[in-house]
C-alpha positions in Angstrom: 51.2 117.3 -109.4 48.3 114.8 -109.2 46.7 113.9 -105.9 46.2 110.5 -104.5 42.8 109.1 -105.4 41.0 105.8 -105.5 40.9 103.7 -108.7 37.5 102.6 -110.0 36.6 99.0 -109.4 36.8 98.1 -113.1 40.4 99.3 -113.3 41.3 97.5 -110.1 39.9 94.3 -111.6 41.9 94.8 -114.8 45.1 95.3 -112.9 44.4 92.1 -110.9 43.6 90.3 -114.1 47.1 91.1 -115.4 48.5 88.9 -112.6 45.9 86.2 -112.5 44.9 85.9 -116.2 48.1 85.8 -118.2 46.8 83.7 -121.1 43.8 81.5 -122.0 45.4 78.6 -120.1 45.3 80.7 -117.0 41.5 81.0 -117.4 41.1 77.3 -117.9 43.2 76.6 -114.8 41.2 78.9 -112.5 37.8 77.7 -113.7 38.8 74.0 -113.5 40.2 74.5 -110.0 36.9 76.1 -108.9 35.1 73.0 -110.3 37.4 70.7 -108.4 36.8 72.6 -105.2 33.0 72.3 -105.9 33.3 68.5 -105.7 32.9 67.8 -109.4 33.5 64.3 -110.7 33.3 65.2 -114.4 34.8 68.4 -116.0 34.4 69.1 -119.7 36.4 71.9 -121.4 35.9 73.3 -124.9 38.0 76.1 -126.5 37.9 77.8 -129.9 40.9 79.6 -131.5 43.3 78.7 -128.7 40.8 80.1 -126.1 40.9 83.6 -127.5 37.4 83.3 -129.0 35.7 81.0 -126.5 36.3 78.9 -123.4 33.6 76.7 -122.0 33.9 74.8 -118.7 31.1 72.6 -117.5 31.1 70.6 -114.3 28.8 68.5 -112.1 29.8 70.0 -108.8 27.4 71.2 -106.1 26.6 74.4 -108.0 25.8 77.8 -106.6 22.6 79.6 -105.5 21.6 82.9 -106.9 23.0 84.9 -104.0 26.3 82.9 -104.2 26.6 83.7 -108.0 26.3 87.4 -107.2 29.0 87.2 -104.6 31.3 85.0 -106.7 31.9 87.9 -109.2 32.9 90.3 -106.4 36.6 90.7 -105.6 37.9 88.6 -102.7 34.6 86.7 -102.2 35.3 83.0 -101.6 33.9 79.9 -99.9 37.3 78.4 -99.3 38.5 80.4 -96.3 36.8 80.8 -93.0 37.6 82.4 -89.7 38.1 80.5 -86.4 36.2 81.1 -83.2 38.4 84.1 -82.5 37.8 85.7 -85.9 41.3 85.0 -87.2 41.9 84.0 -90.8 44.7 81.5 -91.3 46.3 81.8 -94.8 48.5 78.8 -94.1 45.6 76.4 -93.4 44.6 76.0 -97.1 43.3 72.6 -98.3 41.6 73.8 -101.5 42.9 74.7 -105.0 41.7 78.3 -104.9 41.4 80.7 -102.0 42.0 84.3 -103.2 38.5 85.0 -104.6 40.1 86.9 -107.6 39.6 84.6 -110.5 36.0 85.3 -111.7 36.0 89.1 -111.2 39.4 89.3 -112.9 38.3 87.2 -115.9 35.0 89.1 -116.2 36.9 92.4 -116.2 38.8 91.6 -119.5 36.3 89.3 -121.3 32.6 88.5 -121.7 31.6 85.9 -119.1 28.3 84.0 -118.7 27.7 81.9 -115.6 24.9 79.4 -115.3 24.7 77.3 -112.1 22.2 74.9 -110.6 22.4 74.2 -106.9 21.4 71.0 -104.9 17.8 72.3 -104.6 17.3 72.3 -108.4 17.2 76.0 -108.8 19.2 77.4 -111.8 20.4 81.0 -112.2 22.3 82.9 -114.8 24.5 86.0 -114.6 26.7 87.8 -117.2 29.7 90.0 -116.8 30.8 92.1 -119.8 34.1 93.9 -119.4 33.5 94.3 -115.7 29.9 95.3 -116.0 27.6 92.9 -114.1 24.1 92.1 -115.4 21.0 91.4 -113.5 20.6 87.9 -112.0 18.0 85.9 -113.9 16.6 82.4 -113.6 17.4 79.9 -116.4 16.3 76.4 -117.5 17.7 73.7 -115.2 20.5 71.3 -116.3 18.9 68.2 -114.8 21.7 67.9 -112.3 23.7 70.2 -110.0 26.7 71.9 -111.5 28.1 75.0 -113.1 28.6 76.1 -116.7 30.9 79.1 -117.3 31.5 80.4 -120.9 34.2 83.0 -121.6 34.2 84.8 -125.0 36.3 87.5 -126.6 39.1 87.2 -124.1 41.1 90.4 -123.5 38.7 92.4 -125.7 38.5 95.0 -122.9 42.3 95.3 -122.8 43.2 94.8 -126.5 46.9 95.6 -125.8 47.1 92.2 -124.0 46.1 90.4 -127.2 49.5 91.4 -128.8 51.3 89.3 -126.2 49.4 86.1 -126.9 51.2 83.4 -128.9 49.9 81.5 -131.9 46.7 79.5 -131.7 48.8 76.3 -131.7 50.9 77.4 -128.8 47.9 78.5 -126.7 46.2 75.2 -127.4 49.3 73.3 -126.2 49.4 75.4 -123.0 45.7 74.7 -122.3 46.3 71.0 -123.0 49.3 70.9 -120.6 47.4 72.8 -117.9 44.4 70.5 -118.0 46.5 67.3 -118.1 48.4 68.4 -115.0 45.1 68.9 -113.1 43.9 65.6 -114.4 47.0 63.9 -113.1 46.4 65.4 -109.6 42.8 64.0 -109.5 42.5 60.5 -111.1 39.1 60.2 -109.4 37.6 62.9 -111.7 36.9 62.6 -115.4 38.3 65.2 -117.8 37.7 66.0 -121.4 39.0 68.7 -123.8 37.5 69.7 -127.2 39.5 72.2 -129.3 37.8 73.8 -132.3 35.2 71.1 -132.3 37.7 68.2 -132.2 38.2 66.1 -129.2 41.7 66.3 -127.8 41.3 63.8 -125.0 38.8 62.3 -122.7 40.0 60.7 -119.5 37.5 58.6 -117.5 37.4 58.8 -113.7 39.4 56.0 -112.1 38.8 54.1 -108.9 39.8 50.8 -107.5 43.5 49.7 -107.6 46.3 52.1 -108.7 44.1 54.9 -110.0 47.1 57.2 -110.1 49.1 54.9 -112.4 46.1 54.4 -114.7 45.7 58.1 -115.0 49.4 58.4 -115.8 48.9 55.9 -118.5 46.1 58.0 -119.9 48.2 61.2 -119.9 51.7 60.0 -120.6 50.9 56.9 -122.6 51.4 53.2 -122.2 55.2 53.4 -122.5 55.4 55.4 -119.3 53.0 53.0 -117.6 55.2 50.0 -118.6 58.5 51.8 -117.6 57.4 53.5 -114.4 58.7 52.9 -110.9 56.4 53.4 -107.9 57.7 56.0 -105.4 56.5 56.0 -101.8 58.5 57.4 -98.9 57.6 59.3 -95.7 59.9 61.1 -93.4 58.8 63.1 -90.4 55.7 64.9 -91.6 56.5 64.9 -95.3 55.4 62.2 -97.8 56.5 61.6 -101.4 54.5 59.4 -103.7 54.0 59.0 -107.4 55.7 57.3 -110.3 59.1 57.9 -112.0 60.3 56.6 -115.3 63.4 54.4 -115.6 66.6 56.3 -116.5 66.6 54.8 -119.9 63.1 56.2 -120.5 64.1 59.9 -120.8 63.3 63.0 -122.9 65.2 66.0 -124.3 63.4 68.5 -122.1 61.9 68.7 -118.6 58.5 69.3 -120.0 57.3 65.9 -118.9 58.1 66.3 -115.2 54.9 66.8 -113.3 55.3 68.0 -109.6 52.5 68.5 -107.1 52.3 69.9 -103.6 49.2 68.8 -101.6 47.5 68.0 -104.9 48.4 71.4 -106.5 50.4 71.4 -109.7 53.5 73.6 -109.2 56.6 74.6 -111.1 59.2 74.9 -108.4 63.0 75.3 -108.9 63.7 73.4 -105.6 61.7 70.4 -106.7 63.1 70.3 -110.2 66.6 70.6 -108.8 66.0 67.7 -106.5 64.8 65.6 -109.4 67.9 66.5 -111.4 70.1 65.6 -108.5 68.5 62.2 -108.0 69.0 61.3 -111.6 72.4 62.8 -111.9 74.1 59.4 -111.8 72.1 58.0 -114.6 71.5 60.6 -117.3 73.5 62.8 -119.5 73.2 66.5 -118.8 71.0 67.2 -121.8 68.5 64.4 -121.0 65.6 64.6 -118.5 63.5 61.9 -116.7 59.8 61.6 -117.0 57.9 61.4 -113.7 54.9 62.6 -111.7 55.6 63.2 -108.0 53.3 64.2 -105.2 54.5 66.0 -102.1 52.1 65.8 -99.2 52.7 67.7 -96.0 51.0 69.8 -93.3 49.6 73.0 -95.0 51.3 75.0 -92.3 54.7 73.8 -93.5 54.2 75.2 -97.0 53.2 78.7 -98.2 51.1 78.6 -101.4 50.3 82.3 -101.1 53.4 83.4 -103.0 52.3 84.0 -106.5 48.9 85.1 -107.9 48.8 82.1 -110.2 49.6 79.8 -107.2 52.2 78.0 -109.3 55.1 78.6 -106.8 55.4 77.5 -103.2 57.8 78.1 -100.3 58.6 75.3 -97.8 59.4 75.9 -94.2 62.1 73.2 -94.4 63.3 73.1 -98.0 66.3 70.9 -97.1 64.0 68.2 -95.7 61.8 68.2 -98.9 64.8 68.2 -101.3 66.5 65.4 -99.4 63.3 63.3 -99.2 62.8 63.6 -103.0 66.3 62.6 -103.8 66.2 59.7 -101.3 62.8 58.5 -102.5 63.8 58.6 -106.2 67.2 56.9 -105.6 65.5 54.2 -103.4 63.0 53.5 -106.1 65.6 53.4 -108.8 67.7 51.0 -106.7 64.7 48.8 -106.2 64.3 48.5 -110.0 67.5 46.5 -110.2 68.7 45.9 -113.7 65.5 47.0 -115.5 65.9 48.9 -118.7 63.1 50.7 -120.6 61.0 48.5 -122.9 61.1 51.3 -125.5 64.6 50.2 -126.4 63.4 46.8 -127.5 60.6 48.3 -129.5 63.0 50.7 -131.2 65.3 47.9 -132.0 62.5 45.8 -133.5 61.3 48.8 -135.5 64.7 49.2 -137.0 65.0 45.6 -138.1 64.4 45.1 -141.8 64.3 42.1 -144.1 64.7 41.7 -147.9 61.8 40.7 -150.1 61.8 39.3 -153.6 61.0 42.8 -155.1 64.2 44.2 -153.7 62.3 46.4 -151.2 62.7 46.2 -147.4 59.9 45.2 -145.1 60.0 46.7 -141.6 58.7 45.2 -138.4 55.0 44.3 -138.7 54.9 44.5 -142.5 53.0 41.9 -144.5 55.3 39.1 -145.5 53.6 38.6 -148.9 55.3 35.9 -151.0 58.3 35.3 -148.8 58.2 31.6 -149.7 60.1 32.2 -152.9 63.8 31.4 -152.2 66.4 34.1 -152.3 69.3 33.8 -154.8 72.5 32.4 -153.3 75.5 34.3 -154.3 78.2 31.9 -153.1 78.5 28.9 -150.9 81.2 26.7 -149.5 80.0 23.8 -151.6 80.8 25.8 -154.8 84.3 26.7 -153.6 85.6 23.8 -151.5 89.1 25.2 -151.3 87.8 28.4 -149.6 90.5 30.4 -151.4 88.2 33.3 -152.1 86.2 33.0 -148.9 86.9 35.6 -146.2 85.9 34.5 -142.7 83.8 37.1 -140.9 85.9 36.9 -137.8 84.7 40.2 -136.5 81.1 39.2 -136.7 80.6 36.4 -134.2 82.8 34.9 -131.6 81.0 31.7 -130.4 81.3 30.2 -126.9 84.0 27.5 -127.1 81.9 24.9 -125.3 78.2 24.2 -126.0 75.8 24.7 -123.2 75.3 21.7 -121.0 71.9 20.3 -120.2 72.1 21.8 -116.7 73.0 25.3 -118.1 70.2 25.1 -120.7 67.6 24.3 -118.0 68.9 27.1 -115.8 68.1 29.7 -118.5 64.5 30.1 -117.2 65.8 31.0 -113.7 68.1 33.8 -115.0 66.5 37.2 -115.8 69.3 38.0 -118.3 69.7 34.4 -119.5 72.8 32.5 -120.4 75.5 33.8 -122.7 75.5 32.2 -126.2 77.8 34.4 -128.3 79.8 37.6 -128.6 79.1 39.8 -131.6 81.8 42.2 -133.0 83.7 41.6 -129.8 81.4 44.2 -128.2 77.9 42.7 -127.8 77.0 39.7 -125.7 74.0 37.6 -126.9 72.2 35.7 -124.2 69.3 33.3 -124.3 66.4 33.7 -121.9 63.4 31.5 -121.4 61.2 33.6 -123.8 63.7 35.5 -126.0 67.2 36.9 -126.3 69.1 39.7 -124.6 71.8 41.8 -126.3 74.3 43.4 -123.9 76.7 46.2 -124.5 79.7 44.8 -122.6 81.4 48.2 -122.1 78.4 50.1 -121.0 77.3 47.3 -118.6 80.7 46.9 -117.0 81.1 50.7 -116.7 78.0 50.8 -114.5 79.2 47.8 -112.4 82.6 49.5 -111.8 80.9 52.8 -110.9 78.5 51.3 -108.4 81.4 49.4 -106.8 83.4 52.6 -106.4 80.4 54.4 -104.8 79.9 51.6 -102.4 83.6 51.7 -101.4 83.3 55.5 -100.8 80.3 55.0 -98.7 81.9 52.2 -96.7 85.4 53.4 -96.1 85.0 57.2 -96.5 87.0 59.4 -98.8 90.7 59.5 -98.5 92.3 63.0 -98.1 95.4 64.5 -99.4 97.1 67.1 -97.2 98.1 70.3 -98.8 101.7 71.4 -98.3 100.6 75.0 -97.9 97.0 75.5 -96.8 94.8 77.4 -99.3 93.1 80.5 -97.7 89.7 81.4 -99.2 88.0 84.6 -98.3 84.2 84.5 -98.3 81.3 86.9 -97.9 79.5 87.5 -94.6 78.0 84.3 -93.2 79.4 81.9 -95.8 82.4 80.9 -93.6 80.1 80.3 -90.6 77.9 78.0 -92.7 80.9 75.9 -93.8 82.5 75.7 -90.4 79.2 74.5 -88.9 79.4 71.5 -91.3 83.1 70.8 -91.0 82.7 67.3 -89.6 80.5 66.3 -92.6 82.9 67.9 -95.0 85.8 66.0 -93.4 84.0 62.7 -94.1 84.1 63.7 -97.7 87.8 64.3 -97.5 87.7 68.1 -97.2 89.4 69.4 -94.0 88.8 73.1 -93.2 89.3 75.4 -90.3 88.7 79.0 -89.3 91.3 81.6 -90.5 90.2 84.9 -89.1 87.0 86.7 -89.9 85.3 85.7 -93.1 88.1 83.3 -94.2 88.6 79.6 -94.4 91.9 77.6 -94.4 91.7 74.4 -96.5 94.1 71.9 -95.0 93.2 68.8 -97.1 91.2 68.0 -100.2 89.7 64.7 -101.5 92.4 62.6 -103.0 90.2 61.5 -105.8 89.8 65.0 -107.1 93.6 65.5 -107.6 94.6 69.1 -108.5 91.6 71.4 -108.4 90.4 75.0 -107.9 90.0 74.9 -104.1 88.6 78.4 -103.9 85.8 77.7 -106.4 84.9 74.5 -104.7 84.6 76.3 -101.3 82.4 79.0 -102.8 80.2 76.5 -104.5 79.7 74.6 -101.2 78.9 77.8 -99.4 76.2 78.6 -102.1 74.8 75.1 -101.7 74.5 75.4 -98.0 72.7 78.7 -98.3 70.2 77.4 -100.8 69.6 73.7 -99.8 71.2 73.5 -96.3 73.2 70.5 -97.6 76.7 70.1 -99.2 76.1 68.7 -102.6 78.8 70.1 -104.9 81.6 68.1 -103.3 79.7 64.8 -103.4 78.6 65.4 -107.0 82.2 66.2 -108.1 83.3 62.9 -106.5 80.6 61.1 -108.4 81.8 62.7 -111.6 85.3 61.5 -110.9 84.1 58.0 -110.1 82.1 58.0 -113.3 85.2 59.0 -115.4 87.4 56.4 -113.6 84.8 53.7 -114.1 84.6 54.5 -117.8 88.4 54.1 -118.2 88.6 51.1 -116.0 85.8 49.0 -117.5 85.9 46.3 -120.2 86.4 48.1 -123.5 84.6 47.4 -126.7 86.7 45.1 -128.9 87.9 42.8 -126.1 87.1 39.2 -126.7 85.4 37.4 -123.7 85.0 33.7 -123.1 81.8 32.1 -122.0 82.6 32.2 -118.3 83.5 36.0 -118.4 80.3 36.8 -120.3 78.1 34.8 -117.9 79.8 36.4 -114.9 79.1 39.8 -116.3 75.4 38.9 -116.7 75.1 37.6 -113.2 76.8 40.8 -111.8 74.3 42.9 -113.8 71.4 41.0 -112.2 72.7 41.6 -108.7 73.7 45.3 -109.2 71.2 48.2 -108.9 70.9 50.6 -111.9 72.7 48.1 -114.2 70.1 48.6 -116.8 71.7 51.9 -117.9 75.3 53.2 -118.2 76.4 56.3 -116.4 75.1 58.5 -119.2 71.6 57.1 -119.3 72.0 54.8 -122.3 70.6 51.2 -122.0 73.1 48.5 -121.3 71.0 45.8 -122.8 68.0 45.2 -125.1 65.6 42.3 -124.6 63.7 40.9 -127.6 60.9 38.5 -126.9 60.7 35.3 -128.9 57.1 36.2 -130.1 58.4 39.5 -131.6 61.3 37.8 -133.3 58.9 35.2 -134.8 56.7 38.0 -136.1 59.8 39.3 -138.0 60.0 36.1 -139.9 56.2 35.8 -140.5 55.9 32.8 -138.1 53.0 34.5 -136.3 
């Protein structure tokens, strides 16, 4: 039997590298975070072969002296933690991106690393680490400014087994791209650039002045997000939420474009993602996800970032407060957006519009009109067939308003965001005229949202009606679950669920919400107990009620195919303008599309 013995430093560093350096993107993350902590205002990254062959990070921070470079490649040497007057080290008082002092020695133990740095005094030094072996410190030519240049080559050459677990070059490049973009979003005051295999992937300038965060979001997520973003800003107690969230109609098929930050640190936290999902639950289908960037700011002592070596996970002292604040901030912001719908719906509609040309081809939006002046052949006309015997009236196409708009109504169009109704198409779509374009409304989707919002307001105003059970349901629970539920019995009663104690570890259900009808009471109670354990809030019951309200709203709204008169159509438009979230139905689809007059004129070659 072998005896206990100490491992050599090189092996210790390689073991640590397995936690800190998972892939090339991990190296980029650690080096860029060090540059940010060094006060850099410009960070340039270059990679070759997905980072496996070469990673170069150059910054203009305050740099390091020769002695600091020698310390930087030692394990657990850092400038980001300090002891108080009593000699105590507080691992909860962390205001920097890094603090472990593991990154550089871990990277140097599995790759070839060269460090060149110039400090504020103008002195420039160079040090190399090759598979854990540290070279002599040597002076090198100065940069002309303070900063650090770190080059990593032959990543994982010292542990070739790790190379087998890397993905394709394209996948590794995407991971590096995503990592650097997340860091760029957290620091709009810093310029970032990425070059991959000699080709520039992106270059974001440093932003100052007004709304630097939104401008950086536009850099990273594109102009569409910038045009369809809602500002989020809410503070409760010692926790603040800020950032930007996309309109519900501006959604994606995955949660990849949800960027969450805690005290400026990019994180991937289940609690935060769950809060986002809960906030958008009313507005999106289950397979669609919002696009957003949210920043959670709180006292460092209220969050533990020393949970995972990669620092991508955190633990909150009061997770319920953080979750509730995120849900409240997002819903408040979405409510303030009123009837807004994503502008991408209009762009998509215009892109789908096509027109015939004399050659028999179709010209899409933005195509050159060519010789459109030549008249198109007329197949038939009422003049050629006065009797109209062979003419089939397209009654399903347009249902005009019976009375033409009065002068007062026409002048009021400019004061109405959704305009005045002018026609009904296919007995499904309302066409309205605005001051600078037209609006096409899906009458069923719009009315469905209106009915749903009215039902939710009624629930909030009058509470939820209960239905008493003839025979109480007895539900047995695990230890502690019954106590958690009984402690919140008053809140559950407000939601229509009446419970009471029934011996040790059991709950008697006396009444359930009338809206839910027949249901699996036992499963509902167990789900509520799980929610109280994880989030310290009862969510399952309220979410089920919202599902029921959504279903009832769908069946109780104006159906497609119903003919509306002018007053009904205008009344629907005015209700949409006054109702929050009316820009999308309960499943995240847009309820209307707005087309600007200038875009329509371009379709006909008038501009």
